N, C-alpha and C positions, 0 to 999 in steps of 0.2 A: 417472249421468251427465249432465254438462247441456253441451250444445254447440249452434252454429248450424250449421247448413247453408246455402250460397249455389248457387245453380244462375242461368248466365246462358246466353244465345242470342245472336249476333251478328250482323249483317246482312251482313258480308264476311269475307272472311279477315283483313281488318284487327283484331286483339284486342280494340282500343277502339271497335269499333260495337256497343256492346252495345244490343241491342232489346227484350230482354226478361230481368226481373229475377227471383229467387225467394228468397228467404229463407225458411227453416224453423226455429223455435225447440224443441228440444229439453231434457227437465226429466226430472229423475229416468228417462231413457232413451226417455222419451213423448213424442210430439209436443206441444205446449201449445198450439202457435200458428204461423201461418205468415203470409207476407205477399207478393203479387206484383204488379208493373206493367209494363206493355208502355213503353220507353223510345224516343222519337224520339233516335236517334242523329247524326241532321243528315249524314248519309252515304248513299252510293247503296247499294243492296242486291243482291246479286250472286245470280244467278237459282240457284247449288246451294244457297246457304242459304236460300233462300226454299221451295224445295224440300224441303227439311229439317224446316222448324219452322213452312211457312206465313205468316209475319209478312214483309209488305211495307209499303211506302211508304204504302198507304193504310190499313194495318191501325195506324200510330202517329201518322198525321195530328194526331191529337188528344192524341196521348200527350206526358206532359213531359220535357223535354229532362234528358241526363244531372244536369245541373247544378242543376237545380227538383228532382228527385227524391234526389239525393244526401244531402240531410240526414235524409231516412226513412230511409234505410239503417241498419240496427243495425253499428255497426262495430265490437262486438264479437265478429265472428265468430271461432270457436275452430276453426272445421271449413268447409273449402270444398268442393264435390263434387270425388269423386276423379279427374277428369278433368283432365289437364295445360291443358289449352285452357280450362276454365272457369276455374281458378287464373292463369292466364297471362292471360288477360281482363280478370280482378279486378284484378290487381294494375297492369298496363300502363293501364287507364281510371284506376283512383284516382291514379295518377304523375302521367299528364297533367292530371286534375281537377285534384287538389294545385297544381301547377303553375303552372294558369289562377287556381285561386283567389289562391296566393301573389301572381302577379302582379296581380291586381286590388287587392289592399292599398295 
């Protein structure tokens, strides 16, 4: 089985505030490669989220923004982490960024 799994962390309850993303590629059911990056969500960090994942404004200070990191992410993802929050955060951020991209053209 071949698939891609994506996991995200968010800075706040706003699901478009992705501050870390991880992508794992599985080929024949085994992990073949992975990639992760901190992301500057250009948003505030809620203390409850920081207490869960430990990522704050200082951690992402030199990280790329989603707009910069977006081209690197493999958009052929076939499987997103089973939690609804990760799936929703991924979809909301993609929709927001694609809207920004279309507006910039």
